Structure formats: structure tokens, C-alpha cells
HTML snippet that shows the backbone in 3Dmol.js (N, CA, C, O; Angstrom):
<script src="https://3Dmol.org/build/3Dmol-min.js"></script>
<div id="view" style="width:600px;height:400px;position:relative"></div>
<script>
const pdb = `
ATOM      1  N   MET A   1      69.622 -43.585 -29.988  1.00  0.00           N
ATOM      2  CA  MET A   1      70.580 -44.409 -30.654  1.00  0.00           C
ATOM      3  C   MET A   1      69.932 -45.754 -30.912  1.00  0.00           C
ATOM      4  O   MET A   1      69.134 -46.239 -30.110  1.00  0.00           O
ATOM      5  N   ASP A   2      70.281 -46.347 -32.033  1.00  0.00           N
ATOM      6  CA  ASP A   2      69.691 -47.612 -32.410  1.00  0.00           C
ATOM      7  C   ASP A   2      70.763 -48.482 -33.052  1.00  0.00           C
ATOM      8  O   ASP A   2      71.626 -47.984 -33.775  1.00  0.00           O
ATOM      9  N   GLY A   3      70.706 -49.767 -32.789  1.00  0.00           N
ATOM     10  CA  GLY A   3      71.618 -50.708 -33.427  1.00  0.00           C
ATOM     11  C   GLY A   3      70.970 -51.291 -34.664  1.00  0.00           C
ATOM     12  O   GLY A   3      69.762 -51.521 -34.691  1.00  0.00           O
ATOM     13  N   ALA A   4      71.771 -51.528 -35.685  1.00  0.00           N
ATOM     14  CA  ALA A   4      71.254 -52.103 -36.930  1.00  0.00           C
ATOM     15  C   ALA A   4      72.146 -53.257 -37.348  1.00  0.00           C
ATOM     16  O   ALA A   4      73.343 -53.069 -37.569  1.00  0.00           O
ATOM     17  N   ARG A   5      71.580 -54.439 -37.459  1.00  0.00           N
ATOM     18  CA  ARG A   5      72.343 -55.595 -37.914  1.00  0.00           C
ATOM     19  C   ARG A   5      72.321 -55.590 -39.439  1.00  0.00           C
ATOM     20  O   ARG A   5      71.270 -55.762 -40.056  1.00  0.00           O
ATOM     21  N   ILE A   6      73.474 -55.394 -40.028  1.00  0.00           N
ATOM     22  CA  ILE A   6      73.572 -55.301 -41.487  1.00  0.00           C
ATOM     23  C   ILE A   6      73.710 -56.686 -42.117  1.00  0.00           C
ATOM     24  O   ILE A   6      73.090 -56.980 -43.139  1.00  0.00           O
ATOM     25  N   SER A   7      74.524 -57.523 -41.499  1.00  0.00           N
ATOM     26  CA  SER A   7      74.687 -58.898 -41.964  1.00  0.00           C
ATOM     27  C   SER A   7      74.891 -59.781 -40.742  1.00  0.00           C
ATOM     28  O   SER A   7      74.780 -59.311 -39.610  1.00  0.00           O
ATOM     29  N   ARG A   8      75.184 -61.041 -40.964  1.00  0.00           N
ATOM     30  CA  ARG A   8      75.394 -61.964 -39.854  1.00  0.00           C
ATOM     31  C   ARG A   8      76.568 -61.541 -38.979  1.00  0.00           C
ATOM     32  O   ARG A   8      76.588 -61.847 -37.787  1.00  0.00           O
ATOM     33  N   THR A   9      77.543 -60.843 -39.551  1.00  0.00           N
ATOM     34  CA  THR A   9      78.762 -60.482 -38.816  1.00  0.00           C
ATOM     35  C   THR A   9      78.979 -58.983 -38.660  1.00  0.00           C
ATOM     36  O   THR A   9      79.959 -58.579 -38.034  1.00  0.00           O
ATOM     37  N   THR A  10      78.111 -58.150 -39.199  1.00  0.00           N
ATOM     38  CA  THR A  10      78.319 -56.701 -39.170  1.00  0.00           C
ATOM     39  C   THR A  10      77.162 -55.996 -38.486  1.00  0.00           C
ATOM     40  O   THR A  10      75.998 -56.215 -38.824  1.00  0.00           O
ATOM     41  N   ASN A  11      77.494 -55.139 -37.512  1.00  0.00           N
ATOM     42  CA  ASN A  11      76.506 -54.320 -36.809  1.00  0.00           C
ATOM     43  C   ASN A  11      76.953 -52.870 -36.850  1.00  0.00           C
ATOM     44  O   ASN A  11      78.146 -52.578 -36.766  1.00  0.00           O
ATOM     45  N   PHE A  12      76.012 -51.977 -36.977  1.00  0.00           N
ATOM     46  CA  PHE A  12      76.289 -50.552 -36.903  1.00  0.00           C
ATOM     47  C   PHE A  12      75.385 -49.933 -35.844  1.00  0.00           C
ATOM     48  O   PHE A  12      74.247 -50.367 -35.660  1.00  0.00           O
ATOM     49  N   LEU A  13      75.892 -48.920 -35.151  1.00  0.00           N
ATOM     50  CA  LEU A  13      75.080 -48.101 -34.260  1.00  0.00           C
ATOM     51  C   LEU A  13      74.780 -46.810 -35.000  1.00  0.00           C
ATOM     52  O   LEU A  13      75.634 -46.294 -35.721  1.00  0.00           O
ATOM     53  N   ILE A  14      73.596 -46.294 -34.831  1.00  0.00           N
ATOM     54  CA  ILE A  14      73.223 -45.049 -35.494  1.00  0.00           C
ATOM     55  C   ILE A  14      72.837 -44.040 -34.420  1.00  0.00           C
ATOM     56  O   ILE A  14      71.853 -44.227 -33.705  1.00  0.00           O
ATOM     57  N   LEU A  15      73.619 -42.970 -34.313  1.00  0.00           N
ATOM     58  CA  LEU A  15      73.331 -41.886 -33.376  1.00  0.00           C
ATOM     59  C   LEU A  15      72.691 -40.766 -34.185  1.00  0.00           C
ATOM     60  O   LEU A  15      73.312 -40.203 -35.086  1.00  0.00           O
ATOM     61  N   SER A  16      71.435 -40.447 -33.852  1.00  0.00           N
ATOM     62  CA  SER A  16      70.712 -39.438 -34.625  1.00  0.00           C
ATOM     63  C   SER A  16      69.880 -38.569 -33.700  1.00  0.00           C
ATOM     64  O   SER A  16      69.735 -38.863 -32.513  1.00  0.00           O
ATOM     65  N   PHE A  17      69.332 -37.488 -34.261  1.00  0.00           N
ATOM     66  CA  PHE A  17      68.447 -36.615 -33.499  1.00  0.00           C
ATOM     67  C   PHE A  17      67.263 -36.222 -34.358  1.00  0.00           C
ATOM     68  O   PHE A  17      67.288 -36.346 -35.583  1.00  0.00           O
ATOM     69  N   SER A  18      66.229 -35.746 -33.690  1.00  0.00           N
ATOM     70  CA  SER A  18      65.029 -35.290 -34.369  1.00  0.00           C
ATOM     71  C   SER A  18      64.497 -34.073 -33.638  1.00  0.00           C
ATOM     72  O   SER A  18      64.613 -33.980 -32.416  1.00  0.00           O
ATOM     73  N   LEU A  19      63.919 -33.150 -34.369  1.00  0.00           N
ATOM     74  CA  LEU A  19      63.286 -31.983 -33.765  1.00  0.00           C
ATOM     75  C   LEU A  19      61.835 -32.334 -33.455  1.00  0.00           C
ATOM     76  O   LEU A  19      61.075 -32.713 -34.346  1.00  0.00           O
ATOM     77  N   LEU A  20      61.459 -32.205 -32.187  1.00  0.00           N
ATOM     78  CA  LEU A  20      60.118 -32.599 -31.779  1.00  0.00           C
ATOM     79  C   LEU A  20      59.026 -31.710 -32.374  1.00  0.00           C
ATOM     80  O   LEU A  20      57.873 -32.130 -32.467  1.00  0.00           O
ATOM     81  N   GLN A  21      59.374 -30.491 -32.776  1.00  0.00           N
ATOM     82  CA  GLN A  21      58.382 -29.607 -33.389  1.00  0.00           C
ATOM     83  C   GLN A  21      57.919 -30.130 -34.750  1.00  0.00           C
ATOM     84  O   GLN A  21      56.862 -29.736 -35.243  1.00  0.00           O
ATOM     85  N   ASN A  22      58.691 -30.993 -35.337  1.00  0.00           N
ATOM     86  CA  ASN A  22      58.369 -31.580 -36.636  1.00  0.00           C
ATOM     87  C   ASN A  22      57.547 -32.851 -36.401  1.00  0.00           C
ATOM     88  O   ASN A  22      57.987 -33.949 -36.741  1.00  0.00           O
ATOM     89  N   LYS A  23      56.366 -32.700 -35.826  1.00  0.00           N
ATOM     90  CA  LYS A  23      55.559 -33.808 -35.299  1.00  0.00           C
ATOM     91  C   LYS A  23      55.290 -34.925 -36.302  1.00  0.00           C
ATOM     92  O   LYS A  23      55.378 -36.100 -35.946  1.00  0.00           O
ATOM     93  N   GLU A  24      54.971 -34.591 -37.522  1.00  0.00           N
ATOM     94  CA  GLU A  24      54.584 -35.629 -38.475  1.00  0.00           C
ATOM     95  C   GLU A  24      55.763 -36.494 -38.920  1.00  0.00           C
ATOM     96  O   GLU A  24      55.547 -37.604 -39.407  1.00  0.00           O
ATOM     97  N   ASN A  25      57.000 -36.020 -38.769  1.00  0.00           N
ATOM     98  CA  ASN A  25      58.157 -36.789 -39.225  1.00  0.00           C
ATOM     99  C   ASN A  25      59.091 -37.222 -38.105  1.00  0.00           C
ATOM    100  O   ASN A  25      60.153 -37.787 -38.371  1.00  0.00           O
ATOM    101  N   VAL A  26      58.713 -36.966 -36.855  1.00  0.00           N
ATOM    102  CA  VAL A  26      59.645 -37.192 -35.750  1.00  0.00           C
ATOM    103  C   VAL A  26      60.062 -38.659 -35.613  1.00  0.00           C
ATOM    104  O   VAL A  26      61.187 -38.931 -35.194  1.00  0.00           O
ATOM    105  N   MET A  27      59.201 -39.596 -35.948  1.00  0.00           N
ATOM    106  CA  MET A  27      59.531 -41.016 -35.815  1.00  0.00           C
ATOM    107  C   MET A  27      59.935 -41.675 -37.133  1.00  0.00           C
ATOM    108  O   MET A  27      60.142 -42.887 -37.174  1.00  0.00           O
ATOM    109  N   SER A  28      60.047 -40.909 -38.193  1.00  0.00           N
ATOM    110  CA  SER A  28      60.420 -41.482 -39.482  1.00  0.00           C
ATOM    111  C   SER A  28      61.863 -41.117 -39.823  1.00  0.00           C
ATOM    112  O   SER A  28      62.435 -40.203 -39.227  1.00  0.00           O
ATOM    113  N   SER A  29      62.440 -41.824 -40.768  1.00  0.00           N
ATOM    114  CA  SER A  29      63.804 -41.518 -41.197  1.00  0.00           C
ATOM    115  C   SER A  29      63.881 -40.121 -41.826  1.00  0.00           C
ATOM    116  O   SER A  29      64.925 -39.472 -41.776  1.00  0.00           O
ATOM    117  N   LYS A  30      62.794 -39.671 -42.405  1.00  0.00           N
ATOM    118  CA  LYS A  30      62.760 -38.343 -43.016  1.00  0.00           C
ATOM    119  C   LYS A  30      62.941 -37.235 -41.979  1.00  0.00           C
ATOM    120  O   LYS A  30      63.470 -36.173 -42.308  1.00  0.00           O
ATOM    121  N   GLY A  31      62.513 -37.460 -40.734  1.00  0.00           N
ATOM    122  CA  GLY A  31      62.600 -36.449 -39.694  1.00  0.00           C
ATOM    123  C   GLY A  31      63.814 -36.562 -38.797  1.00  0.00           C
ATOM    124  O   GLY A  31      63.949 -35.786 -37.851  1.00  0.00           O
ATOM    125  N   ASN A  32      64.709 -37.514 -39.067  1.00  0.00           N
ATOM    126  CA  ASN A  32      65.897 -37.722 -38.242  1.00  0.00           C
ATOM    127  C   ASN A  32      67.157 -37.316 -38.974  1.00  0.00           C
ATOM    128  O   ASN A  32      67.250 -37.425 -40.197  1.00  0.00           O
ATOM    129  N   ARG A  33      68.121 -36.847 -38.209  1.00  0.00           N
ATOM    130  CA  ARG A  33      69.422 -36.450 -38.766  1.00  0.00           C
ATOM    131  C   ARG A  33      70.499 -37.282 -38.097  1.00  0.00           C
ATOM    132  O   ARG A  33      70.600 -37.301 -36.870  1.00  0.00           O
ATOM    133  N   THR A  34      71.298 -37.964 -38.885  1.00  0.00           N
ATOM    134  CA  THR A  34      72.337 -38.838 -38.368  1.00  0.00           C
ATOM    135  C   THR A  34      73.567 -38.033 -37.985  1.00  0.00           C
ATOM    136  O   THR A  34      74.017 -37.165 -38.733  1.00  0.00           O
ATOM    137  N   ILE A  35      74.108 -38.335 -36.795  1.00  0.00           N
ATOM    138  CA  ILE A  35      75.306 -37.670 -36.288  1.00  0.00           C
ATOM    139  C   ILE A  35      76.530 -38.565 -36.464  1.00  0.00           C
ATOM    140  O   ILE A  35      77.591 -38.096 -36.876  1.00  0.00           O
ATOM    141  N   ALA A  36      76.383 -39.856 -36.151  1.00  0.00           N
ATOM    142  CA  ALA A  36      77.506 -40.789 -36.228  1.00  0.00           C
ATOM    143  C   ALA A  36      77.001 -42.193 -36.515  1.00  0.00           C
ATOM    144  O   ALA A  36      75.881 -42.545 -36.146  1.00  0.00           O
ATOM    145  N   VAL A  37      77.850 -43.014 -37.193  1.00  0.00           N
ATOM    146  CA  VAL A  37      77.517 -44.398 -37.499  1.00  0.00           C
ATOM    147  C   VAL A  37      78.754 -45.268 -37.237  1.00  0.00           C
ATOM    148  O   VAL A  37      79.485 -45.596 -38.171  1.00  0.00           O
ATOM    149  N   PRO A  38      78.993 -45.644 -35.969  1.00  0.00           N
ATOM    150  CA  PRO A  38      80.126 -46.528 -35.695  1.00  0.00           C
ATOM    151  C   PRO A  38      79.783 -47.987 -36.004  1.00  0.00           C
ATOM    152  O   PRO A  38      78.625 -48.395 -35.928  1.00  0.00           O
ATOM    153  N   ASN A  39      80.804 -48.756 -36.350  1.00  0.00           N
ATOM    154  CA  ASN A  39      80.660 -50.170 -36.654  1.00  0.00           C
ATOM    155  C   ASN A  39      80.990 -50.957 -35.392  1.00  0.00           C
ATOM    156  O   ASN A  39      82.104 -50.856 -34.879  1.00  0.00           O
ATOM    157  N   GLY A  40      80.042 -51.737 -34.885  1.00  0.00           N
ATOM    158  CA  GLY A  40      80.297 -52.558 -33.713  1.00  0.00           C
ATOM    159  C   GLY A  40      79.015 -52.961 -33.039  1.00  0.00           C
ATOM    160  O   GLY A  40      77.937 -52.495 -33.409  1.00  0.00           O
ATOM    161  N   PRO A  41      79.124 -53.834 -32.040  1.00  0.00           N
ATOM    162  CA  PRO A  41      77.928 -54.297 -31.336  1.00  0.00           C
ATOM    163  C   PRO A  41      77.306 -53.190 -30.497  1.00  0.00           C
ATOM    164  O   PRO A  41      77.982 -52.240 -30.104  1.00  0.00           O
ATOM    165  N   GLU A  42      76.025 -53.323 -30.231  1.00  0.00           N
ATOM    166  CA  GLU A  42      75.307 -52.338 -29.424  1.00  0.00           C
ATOM    167  C   GLU A  42      75.558 -52.663 -27.944  1.00  0.00           C
ATOM    168  O   GLU A  42      74.737 -53.298 -27.282  1.00  0.00           O
ATOM    169  N   ASP A  43      76.718 -52.207 -27.447  1.00  0.00           N
ATOM    170  CA  ASP A  43      77.039 -52.431 -26.038  1.00  0.00           C
ATOM    171  C   ASP A  43      77.763 -51.208 -25.464  1.00  0.00           C
ATOM    172  O   ASP A  43      78.146 -50.292 -26.192  1.00  0.00           O
ATOM    173  N   TYR A  44      77.936 -51.223 -24.159  1.00  0.00           N
ATOM    174  CA  TYR A  44      78.501 -50.083 -23.437  1.00  0.00           C
ATOM    175  C   TYR A  44      79.888 -49.692 -23.956  1.00  0.00           C
ATOM    176  O   TYR A  44      80.156 -48.508 -24.163  1.00  0.00           O
ATOM    177  N   ASN A  45      80.765 -50.666 -24.165  1.00  0.00           N
ATOM    178  CA  ASN A  45      82.131 -50.362 -24.599  1.00  0.00           C
ATOM    179  C   ASN A  45      82.166 -49.718 -25.982  1.00  0.00           C
ATOM    180  O   ASN A  45      82.931 -48.781 -26.211  1.00  0.00           O
ATOM    181  N   THR A  46      81.354 -50.206 -26.890  1.00  0.00           N
ATOM    182  CA  THR A  46      81.311 -49.624 -28.230  1.00  0.00           C
ATOM    183  C   THR A  46      80.831 -48.179 -28.166  1.00  0.00           C
ATOM    184  O   THR A  46      81.406 -47.297 -28.804  1.00  0.00           O
ATOM    185  N   VAL A  47      79.774 -47.942 -27.393  1.00  0.00           N
ATOM    186  CA  VAL A  47      79.231 -46.589 -27.255  1.00  0.00           C
ATOM    187  C   VAL A  47      80.281 -45.653 -26.659  1.00  0.00           C
ATOM    188  O   VAL A  47      80.518 -44.567 -27.187  1.00  0.00           O
ATOM    189  N   CYS A  48      80.908 -46.074 -25.560  1.00  0.00           N
ATOM    190  CA  CYS A  48      81.903 -45.220 -24.891  1.00  0.00           C
ATOM    191  C   CYS A  48      83.101 -44.925 -25.780  1.00  0.00           C
ATOM    192  O   CYS A  48      83.544 -43.781 -25.877  1.00  0.00           O
ATOM    193  N   ASP A  49      83.622 -45.957 -26.427  1.00  0.00           N
ATOM    194  CA  ASP A  49      84.836 -45.790 -27.227  1.00  0.00           C
ATOM    195  C   ASP A  49      84.592 -45.032 -28.527  1.00  0.00           C
ATOM    196  O   ASP A  49      85.338 -44.111 -28.857  1.00  0.00           O
ATOM    197  N   SER A  50      83.566 -45.407 -29.255  1.00  0.00           N
ATOM    198  CA  SER A  50      83.386 -44.850 -30.594  1.00  0.00           C
ATOM    199  C   SER A  50      82.605 -43.537 -30.624  1.00  0.00           C
ATOM    200  O   SER A  50      82.720 -42.775 -31.584  1.00  0.00           O
ATOM    201  N   LEU A  51      81.808 -43.262 -29.581  1.00  0.00           N
ATOM    202  CA  LEU A  51      80.984 -42.053 -29.614  1.00  0.00           C
ATOM    203  C   LEU A  51      81.424 -40.996 -28.590  1.00  0.00           C
ATOM    204  O   LEU A  51      80.712 -40.018 -28.365  1.00  0.00           O
ATOM    205  N   LYS A  52      82.584 -41.191 -27.979  1.00  0.00           N
ATOM    206  CA  LYS A  52      83.069 -40.265 -26.956  1.00  0.00           C
ATOM    207  C   LYS A  52      83.146 -38.834 -27.492  1.00  0.00           C
ATOM    208  O   LYS A  52      82.643 -37.907 -26.856  1.00  0.00           O
ATOM    209  N   LYS A  53      83.760 -38.652 -28.638  1.00  0.00           N
ATOM    210  CA  LYS A  53      83.917 -37.311 -29.220  1.00  0.00           C
ATOM    211  C   LYS A  53      82.558 -36.698 -29.559  1.00  0.00           C
ATOM    212  O   LYS A  53      82.351 -35.503 -29.351  1.00  0.00           O
ATOM    213  N   SER A  54      81.635 -37.502 -30.077  1.00  0.00           N
ATOM    214  CA  SER A  54      80.296 -36.998 -30.411  1.00  0.00           C
ATOM    215  C   SER A  54      79.576 -36.505 -29.165  1.00  0.00           C
ATOM    216  O   SER A  54      78.963 -35.437 -29.179  1.00  0.00           O
ATOM    217  N   PHE A  55      79.649 -37.289 -28.076  1.00  0.00           N
ATOM    218  CA  PHE A  55      78.987 -36.883 -26.832  1.00  0.00           C
ATOM    219  C   PHE A  55      79.642 -35.645 -26.226  1.00  0.00           C
ATOM    220  O   PHE A  55      78.954 -34.807 -25.642  1.00  0.00           O
ATOM    221  N   GLU A  56      80.961 -35.519 -26.359  1.00  0.00           N
ATOM    222  CA  GLU A  56      81.644 -34.314 -25.871  1.00  0.00           C
ATOM    223  C   GLU A  56      81.146 -33.082 -26.628  1.00  0.00           C
ATOM    224  O   GLU A  56      80.903 -32.039 -26.020  1.00  0.00           O
ATOM    225  N   GLU A  57      80.995 -33.195 -27.929  1.00  0.00           N
ATOM    226  CA  GLU A  57      80.506 -32.078 -28.747  1.00  0.00           C
ATOM    227  C   GLU A  57      79.053 -31.732 -28.400  1.00  0.00           C
ATOM    228  O   GLU A  57      78.698 -30.556 -28.319  1.00  0.00           O
ATOM    229  N   ILE A  58      78.228 -32.737 -28.199  1.00  0.00           N
ATOM    230  CA  ILE A  58      76.829 -32.502 -27.832  1.00  0.00           C
ATOM    231  C   ILE A  58      76.758 -31.798 -26.483  1.00  0.00           C
ATOM    232  O   ILE A  58      76.010 -30.832 -26.327  1.00  0.00           O
ATOM    233  N   ASN A  59      77.532 -32.275 -25.502  1.00  0.00           N
ATOM    234  CA  ASN A  59      77.528 -31.662 -24.171  1.00  0.00           C
ATOM    235  C   ASN A  59      78.057 -30.233 -24.200  1.00  0.00           C
ATOM    236  O   ASN A  59      77.579 -29.381 -23.451  1.00  0.00           O
ATOM    237  N   LYS A  60      79.042 -29.963 -25.060  1.00  0.00           N
ATOM    238  CA  LYS A  60      79.560 -28.600 -25.201  1.00  0.00           C
ATOM    239  C   LYS A  60      78.477 -27.687 -25.780  1.00  0.00           C
ATOM    240  O   LYS A  60      78.334 -26.542 -25.352  1.00  0.00           O
ATOM    241  N   PHE A  61      77.733 -28.184 -26.734  1.00  0.00           N
ATOM    242  CA  PHE A  61      76.642 -27.429 -27.338  1.00  0.00           C
ATOM    243  C   PHE A  61      75.570 -27.109 -26.306  1.00  0.00           C
ATOM    244  O   PHE A  61      75.080 -25.981 -26.245  1.00  0.00           O
ATOM    245  N   ILE A  62      75.204 -28.099 -25.495  1.00  0.00           N
ATOM    246  CA  ILE A  62      74.189 -27.905 -24.452  1.00  0.00           C
ATOM    247  C   ILE A  62      74.646 -26.869 -23.444  1.00  0.00           C
ATOM    248  O   ILE A  62      73.839 -26.060 -22.984  1.00  0.00           O
ATOM    249  N   ALA A  63      75.924 -26.877 -23.092  1.00  0.00           N
ATOM    250  CA  ALA A  63      76.463 -25.945 -22.097  1.00  0.00           C
ATOM    251  C   ALA A  63      76.446 -24.493 -22.591  1.00  0.00           C
ATOM    252  O   ALA A  63      76.496 -23.573 -21.776  1.00  0.00           O
ATOM    253  N   GLN A  64      76.378 -24.275 -23.888  1.00  0.00           N
ATOM    254  CA  GLN A  64      76.404 -22.922 -24.463  1.00  0.00           C
ATOM    255  C   GLN A  64      75.017 -22.303 -24.582  1.00  0.00           C
ATOM    256  O   GLN A  64      74.872 -21.243 -25.192  1.00  0.00           O
ATOM    257  N   MET A  65      74.002 -22.934 -24.018  1.00  0.00           N
ATOM    258  CA  MET A  65      72.636 -22.425 -24.140  1.00  0.00           C
ATOM    259  C   MET A  65      72.493 -21.056 -23.527  1.00  0.00           C
ATOM    260  O   MET A  65      73.210 -20.757 -22.571  1.00  0.00           O
ATOM    261  N   PRO A  66      71.625 -20.218 -24.007  1.00  0.00           N
ATOM    262  CA  PRO A  66      70.830 -20.396 -25.227  1.00  0.00           C
ATOM    263  C   PRO A  66      71.681 -20.144 -26.470  1.00  0.00           C
ATOM    264  O   PRO A  66      72.778 -19.592 -26.377  1.00  0.00           O
ATOM    265  N   ILE A  67      71.174 -20.547 -27.627  1.00  0.00           N
ATOM    266  CA  ILE A  67      71.904 -20.306 -28.869  1.00  0.00           C
ATOM    267  C   ILE A  67      71.387 -19.020 -29.509  1.00  0.00           C
ATOM    268  O   ILE A  67      70.248 -18.612 -29.284  1.00  0.00           O
ATOM    269  N   ASP A  68      72.235 -18.400 -30.299  1.00  0.00           N
ATOM    270  CA  ASP A  68      71.894 -17.154 -30.975  1.00  0.00           C
ATOM    271  C   ASP A  68      71.740 -17.433 -32.471  1.00  0.00           C
ATOM    272  O   ASP A  68      72.659 -17.943 -33.111  1.00  0.00           O
ATOM    273  N   VAL A  69      70.579 -17.099 -33.018  1.00  0.00           N
ATOM    274  CA  VAL A  69      70.322 -17.250 -34.444  1.00  0.00           C
ATOM    275  C   VAL A  69      69.810 -15.914 -34.961  1.00  0.00           C
ATOM    276  O   VAL A  69      68.714 -15.484 -34.602  1.00  0.00           O
ATOM    277  N   ASP A  70      70.592 -15.264 -35.794  1.00  0.00           N
ATOM    278  CA  ASP A  70      70.228 -13.968 -36.376  1.00  0.00           C
ATOM    279  C   ASP A  70      69.811 -12.951 -35.313  1.00  0.00           C
ATOM    280  O   ASP A  70      68.829 -12.228 -35.483  1.00  0.00           O
ATOM    281  N   GLY A  71      70.576 -12.905 -34.206  1.00  0.00           N
ATOM    282  CA  GLY A  71      70.318 -11.924 -33.171  1.00  0.00           C
ATOM    283  C   GLY A  71      69.230 -12.277 -32.182  1.00  0.00           C
ATOM    284  O   GLY A  71      68.953 -11.498 -31.270  1.00  0.00           O
ATOM    285  N   LYS A  72      68.606 -13.436 -32.340  1.00  0.00           N
ATOM    286  CA  LYS A  72      67.580 -13.895 -31.396  1.00  0.00           C
ATOM    287  C   LYS A  72      68.115 -15.082 -30.605  1.00  0.00           C
ATOM    288  O   LYS A  72      68.749 -15.979 -31.161  1.00  0.00           O
ATOM    289  N   ASN A  73      67.851 -15.076 -29.300  1.00  0.00           N
ATOM    290  CA  ASN A  73      68.265 -16.189 -28.446  1.00  0.00           C
ATOM    291  C   ASN A  73      67.164 -17.234 -28.363  1.00  0.00           C
ATOM    292  O   ASN A  73      65.987 -16.911 -28.203  1.00  0.00           O
ATOM    293  N   TYR A  74      67.575 -18.502 -28.476  1.00  0.00           N
ATOM    294  CA  TYR A  74      66.646 -19.619 -28.377  1.00  0.00           C
ATOM    295  C   TYR A  74      67.155 -20.608 -27.339  1.00  0.00           C
ATOM    296  O   TYR A  74      68.302 -21.050 -27.406  1.00  0.00           O
ATOM    297  N   ALA A  75      66.307 -20.954 -26.386  1.00  0.00           N
ATOM    298  CA  ALA A  75      66.618 -22.000 -25.427  1.00  0.00           C
ATOM    299  C   ALA A  75      66.137 -23.320 -26.002  1.00  0.00           C
ATOM    300  O   ALA A  75      65.035 -23.404 -26.546  1.00  0.00           O
ATOM    301  N   LEU A  76      66.948 -24.332 -25.884  1.00  0.00           N
ATOM    302  CA  LEU A  76      66.595 -25.653 -26.413  1.00  0.00           C
ATOM    303  C   LEU A  76      66.507 -26.649 -25.277  1.00  0.00           C
ATOM    304  O   LEU A  76      67.213 -26.517 -24.277  1.00  0.00           O
ATOM    305  N   ASP A  77      65.656 -27.634 -25.418  1.00  0.00           N
ATOM    306  CA  ASP A  77      65.563 -28.742 -24.470  1.00  0.00           C
ATOM    307  C   ASP A  77      66.016 -30.017 -25.162  1.00  0.00           C
ATOM    308  O   ASP A  77      65.660 -30.275 -26.312  1.00  0.00           O
ATOM    309  N   PHE A  78      66.800 -30.804 -24.454  1.00  0.00           N
ATOM    310  CA  PHE A  78      67.282 -32.077 -24.995  1.00  0.00           C
ATOM    311  C   PHE A  78      66.673 -33.219 -24.204  1.00  0.00           C
ATOM    312  O   PHE A  78      66.658 -33.190 -22.974  1.00  0.00           O
ATOM    313  N   PHE A  79      66.170 -34.228 -24.910  1.00  0.00           N
ATOM    314  CA  PHE A  79      65.574 -35.408 -24.292  1.00  0.00           C
ATOM    315  C   PHE A  79      66.273 -36.651 -24.760  1.00  0.00           C
ATOM    316  O   PHE A  79      65.912 -37.754 -24.348  1.00  0.00           O
TER     317      PHE A  79
END
`;
const viewer = $3Dmol.createViewer("view");
viewer.addModel(pdb, "pdb");
viewer.setStyle({}, {cartoon: {color: "spectrum"}});
viewer.zoomTo();
viewer.render();
</script>
């Protein structure tokens, strides 16, 4: 997650993910996928309040491991 100051009075948090297998793009915007963009300061309360549902969905996804894609099971690691 990263905070972005848009103007003197506006801040956004960007919650995104990247696949580590995509080595050449893992640190670029091209290799990242945005999940949520709440408006607010980069602090604990903003994260807890605005991203609660996103974290619940991510944790539910992790709990369902491994995932099934076209009949094949894949175990994923989250960092």
C-alpha cells in the first residue's frame, strides 16, 4: 500500500498487488493491479475504516487455498 498526495489538501491510499513471477514489471505501474483507492491520510484509522472490506475479501481468498484453475490446483504465497 502506498499513499499519494494529490494536492495540498487531498491524499489517496492505493492498495495494489503484483505477481512476483512477472520479474521485469513487478516494481512498475505496468506490473501492479489496483484493488482499492480510498481518499484520506495514510494512517491506521483510514486503513482500518476504508479498507476493512478489501482485507476481509483478501483473507477469505487466502483461506480457500489452493485455488483451482481449469482443473489444476495452485498454491499461492502472499507477501
